[in-house]
DSSP file (Angstrom, degrees, kcal/mol; ACC not computed):
  #  RESIDUE AA STRUCTURE BP1 BP2  ACC     N-H-->O    O-->H-N    N-H-->O    O-->H-N    TCO  KAPPA ALPHA  PHI   PSI    X-CA   Y-CA   Z-CA
    1    1 A M     >        0   0    0      0, 0.0     4,-1.8     0, 0.0     5,-0.2   0.000 360.0 360.0 360.0 -44.3  142.6  204.0   92.2
    2    2 A K  H  >  +     0   0    0      1,-0.2     4,-2.2     2,-0.2     5,-0.1   0.869 360.0  54.3 -62.2 -37.6  144.9  203.9   95.2
    3    3 A F  H  > S+     0   0    0      1,-0.2     4,-2.3     2,-0.2    -1,-0.2   0.953 106.7  49.3 -61.7 -50.7  141.8  203.8   97.5
    4    4 A L  H  > S+     0   0    0      1,-0.2     4,-2.7     2,-0.2    -2,-0.2   0.888 111.9  49.6 -55.6 -42.5  140.3  200.7   95.7
    5    5 A K  H  X S+     0   0    0     -4,-1.8     4,-2.6     2,-0.2    -1,-0.2   0.878 109.3  52.1 -56.4 -48.0  143.8  198.9   95.9
    6    6 A S  H  X S+     0   0    0     -4,-2.2     4,-2.7     2,-0.2    -1,-0.2   0.882 111.2  46.7 -60.6 -44.2  143.9  199.8   99.6
    7    7 A V  H  X S+     0   0    0     -4,-2.3     4,-2.3     1,-0.2    -2,-0.2   0.946 111.5  51.1 -72.7 -44.0  140.3  198.3  100.2
    8    8 A I  H  X S+     0   0    0     -4,-2.7     4,-1.3     2,-0.2    -2,-0.2   0.925 111.4  48.4 -54.1 -47.5  141.2  195.1   98.2
    9    9 A A  H >X S+     0   0    0     -4,-2.6     4,-0.6     1,-0.2     3,-0.5   0.937 113.0  47.3 -55.8 -50.8  144.4  194.7  100.4
   10   10 A E  H >X S+     0   0    0     -4,-2.7     3,-1.2     1,-0.2     4,-0.6   0.861 108.2  54.7 -64.4 -36.2  142.6  195.1  103.6
   11   11 A M  H 3< S+     0   0    0     -4,-2.3     3,-0.5     1,-0.3    -1,-0.2   0.764 101.8  57.8 -72.3 -23.0  139.8  192.7  102.5
   12   12 A K  H << S+     0   0    0     -4,-1.3    -1,-0.3    -3,-0.5    -2,-0.2   0.695 103.9  55.1 -72.5 -19.3  142.3  189.9  101.9
   13   13 A K  H << S+     0   0    0     -3,-1.2    -2,-0.2    -4,-0.6    -1,-0.2   0.604  84.7 104.1 -87.8 -13.6  143.4  190.4  105.6
   14   14 A V     <  -     0   0    0     -4,-0.6     2,-0.8    -3,-0.5    -3,-0.0  -0.476  66.7-143.5 -76.9 141.7  139.9  189.8  106.9
   15   15 A S        -     0   0    0     -2,-0.2    -1,-0.1     0, 0.0    -2,-0.1  -0.868  21.6-152.4-102.1 111.0  139.3  186.3  108.5
   16   16 A W        -     0   0    0     -2,-0.8     2,-0.1     1,-0.1     0, 0.0  -0.563  16.6-111.2 -81.2 143.2  135.7  185.5  107.5
   17   17 A P        -     0   0    0      0, 0.0     2,-0.1     0, 0.0    -1,-0.1  -0.392  32.7-108.1 -70.0 155.0  133.6  183.1  109.7
   18   18 A T     >  -     0   0    0      1,-0.1     4,-2.6    -2,-0.1     5,-0.2  -0.357  30.7-106.9 -77.7 167.7  132.7  179.7  108.6
   19   19 A K  H  > S+     0   0    0      1,-0.2     4,-2.3     2,-0.2     5,-0.2   0.897 122.4  51.9 -64.4 -38.7  129.2  178.9  107.6
   20   20 A V  H  > S+     0   0    0      2,-0.2     4,-2.3     1,-0.2    -1,-0.2   0.940 111.9  45.9 -52.3 -56.4  128.7  176.9  110.8
   21   21 A Q  H  > S+     0   0    0      1,-0.2     4,-2.6     2,-0.2     5,-0.2   0.873 113.1  51.1 -61.0 -38.2  130.1  179.9  113.0
   22   22 A L  H  X S+     0   0    0     -4,-2.6     4,-2.3     1,-0.2    -1,-0.2   0.875 109.2  48.0 -70.4 -35.2  127.9  182.4  111.2
   23   23 A R  H  X S+     0   0    0     -4,-2.3     4,-2.0    -5,-0.2    -1,-0.2   0.906 113.0  49.5 -72.4 -36.6  124.8  180.4  111.6
   24   24 A K  H  X S+     0   0    0     -4,-2.3     4,-2.5     2,-0.2    -2,-0.2   0.958 113.6  46.0 -64.9 -49.8  125.6  179.9  115.5
   25   25 A D  H  X S+     0   0    0     -4,-2.6     4,-2.6     1,-0.2    -2,-0.2   0.924 111.7  50.9 -62.0 -42.2  126.2  183.7  115.9
   26   26 A T  H  X S+     0   0    0     -4,-2.3     4,-2.2    -5,-0.2    -1,-0.2   0.927 111.4  48.1 -62.8 -39.0  123.1  184.6  114.0
   27   27 A I  H  X S+     0   0    0     -4,-2.0     4,-2.8     1,-0.2    -2,-0.2   0.913 111.8  51.2 -66.5 -42.3  121.0  182.2  116.2
   28   28 A I  H  X S+     0   0    0     -4,-2.5     4,-2.1     1,-0.2    -1,-0.2   0.924 109.0  49.5 -61.5 -43.4  122.6  183.8  119.3
   29   29 A V  H  X S+     0   0    0     -4,-2.6     4,-2.3     2,-0.2    -2,-0.2   0.898 112.6  47.8 -67.4 -38.7  121.8  187.3  118.1
   30   30 A F  H  X S+     0   0    0     -4,-2.2     4,-2.4     1,-0.2     5,-0.2   0.947 113.9  47.3 -60.6 -51.1  118.0  186.3  117.5
   31   31 A E  H  X S+     0   0    0     -4,-2.8     4,-1.7     1,-0.2    -2,-0.2   0.858 111.5  48.3 -64.9 -32.6  117.7  184.7  120.8
   32   32 A M  H  X S+     0   0    0     -4,-2.1     4,-3.5    -5,-0.2     5,-0.3   0.909 109.9  53.8 -65.8 -47.4  119.3  187.5  122.7
   33   33 A S  H  X S+     0   0    0     -4,-2.3     4,-2.0     1,-0.2    -2,-0.2   0.882 110.5  47.9 -57.9 -39.1  117.0  190.0  120.8
   34   34 A I  H  X S+     0   0    0     -4,-2.4     4,-1.5     2,-0.2    -1,-0.2   0.848 110.3  49.9 -66.4 -36.9  114.0  188.0  121.9
   35   35 A I  H  X S+     0   0    0     -4,-1.7     4,-2.4    -5,-0.2    -2,-0.2   0.935 114.7  44.0 -66.5 -46.9  115.1  187.7  125.5
   36   36 A F  H  X S+     0   0    0     -4,-3.5     4,-2.1     1,-0.2     5,-0.2   0.889 111.7  54.0 -76.8 -29.8  115.7  191.6  125.8
   37   37 A A  H  X S+     0   0    0     -4,-2.0     4,-1.6    -5,-0.3    -1,-0.2   0.874 112.8  43.9 -64.7 -33.9  112.4  192.3  123.9
   38   38 A I  H  X S+     0   0    0     -4,-1.5     4,-2.7     2,-0.2    -2,-0.2   0.871 114.5  48.7 -76.5 -41.5  110.5  190.1  126.5
   39   39 A L  H  X S+     0   0    0     -4,-2.4     4,-1.9     2,-0.2    -2,-0.2   0.830 111.4  49.6 -71.0 -26.4  112.5  191.7  129.5
   40   40 A F  H  X S+     0   0    0     -4,-2.1     4,-2.4     2,-0.2    -1,-0.2   0.882 111.1  51.3 -72.7 -39.4  111.8  195.3  128.2
   41   41 A F  H  X S+     0   0    0     -4,-1.6     4,-3.0    -5,-0.2     5,-0.2   0.943 112.7  44.5 -58.0 -50.1  108.1  194.3  127.8
   42   42 A I  H  X S+     0   0    0     -4,-2.7     4,-2.4     2,-0.2     5,-0.2   0.932 115.7  46.1 -64.4 -44.2  107.9  193.0  131.5
   43   43 A F  H  X S+     0   0    0     -4,-1.9     4,-2.7     2,-0.2    -1,-0.2   0.910 114.2  49.2 -65.7 -44.3  109.9  195.9  133.0
   44   44 A D  H  X S+     0   0    0     -4,-2.4     4,-2.7     2,-0.2    -2,-0.2   0.914 113.4  46.3 -64.5 -45.3  107.6  198.5  130.9
   45   45 A T  H  X S+     0   0    0     -4,-3.0     4,-3.1     2,-0.2     5,-0.3   0.940 113.6  48.4 -68.1 -43.9  104.4  196.8  132.1
   46   46 A V  H  X S+     0   0    0     -4,-2.4     4,-2.4    -5,-0.2    -2,-0.2   0.926 115.7  45.1 -57.9 -44.0  105.6  196.6  135.8
   47   47 A I  H  X S+     0   0    0     -4,-2.7     4,-3.0    -5,-0.2     5,-0.3   0.978 114.3  48.1 -68.0 -51.3  106.6  200.3  135.6
   48   48 A K  H  X S+     0   0    0     -4,-2.7     4,-2.9     1,-0.2     5,-0.2   0.930 114.6  44.7 -49.1 -52.7  103.4  201.3  133.9
   49   49 A N  H  X S+     0   0    0     -4,-3.1     4,-1.8     1,-0.2    -1,-0.2   0.906 113.6  52.2 -65.1 -38.7  101.1  199.4  136.3
   50   50 A G  H  X S+     0   0    0     -4,-2.4     4,-2.2    -5,-0.3     3,-0.2   0.948 112.5  42.8 -58.6 -51.0  103.2  200.8  139.3
   51   51 A L  H  X S+     0   0    0     -4,-3.0     4,-2.9     1,-0.2     5,-0.3   0.927 113.4  52.8 -69.2 -43.6  102.9  204.4  138.2
   52   52 A N  H  X S+     0   0    0     -4,-2.9     4,-1.1    -5,-0.3    -1,-0.2   0.847 110.1  49.3 -61.5 -33.4   99.2  203.9  137.4
   53   53 A A  H  < S+     0   0    0     -4,-1.8     4,-0.3    -3,-0.2    -2,-0.2   0.901 112.4  47.2 -70.4 -44.6   98.7  202.4  140.9
   54   54 A I  H >< S+     0   0    0     -4,-2.2     3,-1.4     1,-0.2     4,-0.3   0.925 114.1  47.5 -68.4 -49.2  100.5  205.4  142.5
   55   55 A L  H 3< S+     0   0    0     -4,-2.9     3,-0.4     1,-0.3    -1,-0.2   0.694 107.1  56.0 -77.5 -17.0   98.6  208.0  140.5
   56   56 A N  T 3< S+     0   0    0     -4,-1.1    -1,-0.3    -5,-0.3    -2,-0.2   0.494  87.5  80.4 -84.9  -5.7   95.2  206.4  141.2
   57   57 A L    <         0   0    0     -3,-1.4    -1,-0.2    -4,-0.3    -2,-0.2   0.776 360.0 360.0 -73.0 -23.6   95.7  206.6  145.0
   58   58 A R              0   0    0     -3,-0.4    -1,-0.2    -4,-0.3    -2,-0.1   0.494 360.0 360.0 -68.0 360.0   94.7  210.3  145.1
């Protein structure tokens, strides 16, 4: 019971974001995820093609 009271007390101290701020933060996370996915795809493709070119020189 003491644990639940502690949890409730701590949750009252939390400063929750507004709906507008939450929406902005969510959009930023999605945008950054897409950007990193594209960058990883580009780097992976470049490295794969580079290694294939090196290995096919023999």
